[in-house]
RODO-2510 file (C-alpha; in nm, 4 decimals, decimal comma):
residues 198
     n   res          X          Y          Z
     1     m     3,6662     0,8235     3,6693
     2     q     3,3774     0,9090     3,8851
     3     v     3,0476     0,8514     3,7106
     4     a     2,7332     1,0427     3,8561
     5     t     2,4641     0,7774     4,0001
     6     y     2,1080     0,9104     4,0450
     7     g     1,9540     0,5755     4,2025
     8     f     1,8123     0,4215     4,5225
     9     d     1,7403     0,1173     4,6986
    10     a     1,5028    -0,0961     4,4585
    11     t     1,2319    -0,3103     4,5662
    12     v     1,2788    -0,6534     4,3879
    13     d     1,0421    -0,8659     4,5029
    14     n     0,9158    -1,0524     4,2151
    15     k     0,8764    -1,4078     4,2659
    16     h     1,0139    -1,4922     3,9132
    17     l     1,3003    -1,3128     3,9435
    18     k     1,6159    -1,5547     4,0301
    19     d     1,8775    -1,4075     4,2701
    20     w     2,1096    -1,2969     4,0879
    21     q     1,8980    -1,1323     3,8295
    22     g     1,7407    -0,9563     4,1311
    23     r     2,0864    -0,8465     4,2296
    24     i     2,1523    -0,7138     3,9102
    25     v     1,8311    -0,5144     3,9173
    26     r     1,8957    -0,3560     4,2676
    27     w     2,2352    -0,2939     4,1317
    28     a     2,1057    -0,1015     3,7874
    29     v     1,8626     0,0506     3,9631
    30     k     2,1069     0,1882     4,2473
    31     r     2,3282     0,3062     3,9061
    32     g     2,0065     0,4817     3,8024
    33     r     2,1820     0,4637     3,4602
    34     a     2,3354     0,1227     3,3457
    35     a     2,3887    -0,1402     3,0627
    36     l     2,2570    -0,5270     3,0786
    37     f     2,5019    -0,7359     2,8790
    38     e     2,3776    -1,0618     2,8948
    39     g     2,3601    -1,3685     2,6525
    40     t     2,0535    -1,4491     2,4940
    41     g     1,8329    -1,6539     2,7614
    42     l     1,9336    -1,4965     3,0788
    43     g     1,6356    -1,2675     3,1473
    44     k     1,6767    -0,9505     3,0151
    45     t     1,3422    -0,8720     2,9598
    46     l     1,2054    -0,9606     3,3317
    47     q     1,4911    -0,7419     3,4379
    48     q     1,4244    -0,4560     3,2272
    49     l     1,0451    -0,4789     3,3069
    50     v     1,1170    -0,4693     3,7069
    51     w     1,3909    -0,1849     3,6597
    52     s     1,1171     0,0143     3,4825
    53     e     0,8437    -0,0957     3,7479
    54     n     1,0970     0,0540     4,0030
    55     i     1,1582     0,3501     3,8296
    56     v     0,7552     0,4058     3,7832
    57     k     0,6743     0,3658     4,1392
    58     h     0,9456     0,5967     4,2568
    59     v     0,9940     0,8862     4,0156
    60     g     0,7755     0,8602     3,7074
    61     p     0,6888     0,7081     3,3848
    62     v     0,9090     0,5172     3,1648
    63     l     0,9461     0,4773     2,8036
    64     l     1,0746     0,1188     2,7061
    65     i     1,2070     0,1324     2,3529
    66     c     1,2229    -0,2204     2,1473
    67     p     1,2315    -0,3736     1,8013
    68     l     0,8573    -0,3684     1,6619
    69     g     0,8211    -0,7355     1,6735
    70     v     0,9115    -0,7576     2,0436
    71     r     0,6768    -0,4807     2,1781
    72     l     0,3962    -0,7168     2,2370
    73     q     0,5960    -0,9932     2,3637
    74     t     0,7362    -0,7482     2,6342
    75     k     0,3736    -0,6981     2,7169
    76     d     0,2651    -0,9750     2,7696
    77     e     0,5666    -1,0897     2,9504
    78     a     0,4667    -0,7735     3,1974
    79     t     0,1390    -0,9494     3,2936
    80     k     0,2898    -1,2815     3,3118
    81     f     0,5663    -1,1532     3,5274
    82     g     0,3103    -0,9422     3,7507
    83     i     0,4581    -0,6029     3,7137
    84     g     0,2981    -0,4282     3,9425
    85     c     0,1928    -0,0811     3,7357
    86     d     0,0266    -0,0203     3,4285
    87     v     0,1994    -0,1289     3,0821
    88     r     0,0745    -0,0413     2,7606
    89     l     0,1746    -0,0317     2,3861
    90     v     0,1926     0,3348     2,2544
    91     q     0,2600     0,4864     1,8931
    92     d     0,3083     0,8571     2,0245
    93     q     0,3209     1,0761     2,3193
    94     s    -0,0587     1,1297     2,3045
    95     e    -0,1392     0,7769     2,4465
    96     c     0,1299     0,7666     2,6810
    97     g     0,0357     0,7929     3,0602
    98     p     0,1660     0,7033     3,4172
    99     g     0,3914     0,3644     3,3977
   100     i     0,5924     0,1530     3,1372
   101     n     0,5092     0,2741     2,7668
   102     i     0,6123     0,0545     2,5329
   103     t     0,7057     0,1645     2,1787
   104     n     0,9609     0,0492     1,8877
   105     y     1,2450     0,2502     1,7686
   106     d     1,0990     0,3684     1,4158
   107     r     0,8480     0,5694     1,6534
   108     i     1,0875     0,7676     1,8455
   109     d     1,0660     1,0712     1,7148
   110     k     0,6614     1,0935     1,8380
   111     f     0,8013     1,1437     2,1982
   112     v     0,8688     1,4024     2,4318
   113     a     1,1952     1,2394     2,6357
   114     n     1,0846     1,5200     2,9299
   115     q     0,7766     1,3459     2,9730
   116     f     0,9662     1,0498     3,1016
   117     a     1,1504     0,9829     3,4436
   118     g     1,3469     0,6896     3,2596
   119     v     1,4221     0,5454     2,9391
   120     c     1,5052     0,1407     2,8805
   121     l     1,6602     0,0283     2,5346
   122     d     1,5496    -0,3659     2,4468
   123     e     1,8032    -0,4576     2,2008
   124     s     2,0066    -0,2008     2,2798
   125     a     2,2582    -0,3173     1,9995
   126     i     2,0766    -0,0541     1,7409
   127     l     2,3298     0,1373     1,9231
   128     k     2,6401     0,0208     1,7288
   129     g     2,6355     0,2340     1,4174
   130     l     2,8467     0,5419     1,5220
   131     t     2,7023     0,7553     1,2386
   132     s     2,3439     0,6162     1,2536
   133     k     2,0769     0,8501     1,2739
   134     t     1,8979     0,6177     1,5473
   135     r     2,1923     0,6605     1,7883
   136     k     2,2425     0,9855     1,7479
   137     t     1,8579     1,0715     1,8242
   138     l     1,8342     0,8394     2,1222
   139     c     2,1605     0,9811     2,2762
   140     e     2,0446     1,3553     2,2055
   141     m     1,6836     1,2989     2,3060
   142     f     1,7468     1,1265     2,6529
   143     s     2,0745     1,3488     2,7229
   144     n     1,8824     1,4963     3,0394
   145     t     1,7282     1,1842     3,1537
   146     n     1,8701     1,0693     3,4736
   147     y     1,7234     0,7016     3,4596
   148     r     1,8498     0,5007     3,1534
   149     l     1,8718     0,1205     3,0810
   150     a     2,0562    -0,0138     2,7699
   151     c     1,9748    -0,4131     2,7719
   152     t     2,1527    -0,6359     2,5047
   153     a     2,3477    -0,9493     2,4540
   154     t     2,7244    -0,9073     2,5109
   155     p     2,8300    -0,6439     2,2332
   156     s     2,9861    -0,8994     1,9803
   157     p     3,2798    -0,9645     1,9506
   158     n     3,3068    -0,6748     2,2292
   159     d     3,3084    -0,4214     1,9778
   160     p     3,4541    -0,0549     2,1051
   161     t     3,2543     0,1151     1,8874
   162     e     2,9265    -0,0504     2,0165
   163     l     3,0805    -0,0211     2,3664
   164     g     3,1506     0,3344     2,3363
   165     n     2,8107     0,4204     2,1627
   166     h     2,6871     0,2619     2,5252
   167     a     2,8883     0,4929     2,7064
   168     e     2,7766     0,7747     2,5255
   169     f     2,4194     0,7034     2,5683
   170     l     2,4637     0,6634     2,9265
   171     g     2,6267     0,9769     2,9834
   172     v     2,9448     0,8355     3,0787
   173     m     3,1631     0,9808     2,8150
   174     k     3,1547     1,0537     2,4146
   175     s     3,2076     0,7380     2,2346
   176     v     3,5219     0,8775     2,0366
   177     d     3,6728     0,9724     2,3853
   178     m     3,6156     0,6116     2,5313
   179     q     3,7994     0,4462     2,2000
   180     t     4,0985     0,6876     2,2188
   181     r     4,1265     0,6293     2,6200
   182     f     4,0850     0,2762     2,6455
   183     f     4,1775     0,1744     2,3113
   184     y     4,4749     0,2138     2,0212
   185     h     4,5221     0,1244     1,6449
   186     d     4,6574    -0,1990     1,5392
   187     s     4,9275    -0,0628     1,3335
   188     g     4,8671    -0,3106     1,0645
   189     d     4,5077    -0,2859     1,0349
   190     t     4,3958     0,0658     1,1251
   191     a     4,0286    -0,0410     1,1269
   192     s     4,1263    -0,2470     1,4220
   193     w     4,1245    -0,1210     1,8044
   194     i     4,3298    -0,2999     2,0587
   195     l     4,2424    -0,2509     2,4329
   196     m     4,5648    -0,0731     2,6214
   197     p     4,7535    -0,2800     2,8246
   198     h     4,6654    -0,0632     3,1762
***
């Protein structure tokens, strides 16, 4: 299966990035659409900020969406890590401008997706609920956005529904299509999905 790429060669010169983090950012920017499934403490916030900075400098503004309690911390870390573009906390579209615009999931209906070159989801496990309104809104709202990044600790326990919802958000394939293509039901427990042997 060939998935379209939209990216470009990243500028990764932030002195706070470890070598492996820089490699991940380069890969994610080159892809244009990517997911960072990294355990807690591996520097996802720095990586998503550098990814967003690259999109801002080469294409246009980014909407970075995170849980309410993480917004201020993300903005503070942008200052701490020397992110080289404007970073602001925003409550609706009228407060947005060039640079990285940080908001929380409860306010996504206050924004216009086509005003952003990229979108970054912090704690993207919010996509986990197959029938959740937030997942549906995010997938539909950003379906025409070329640059998308989803960041979360490794989906636990490698939940096929959560993986499928990430695939759908990133425009790879519908969640249900991913499940039926790569998984099958356990005959003893139809609520359980098993990875196909191939």
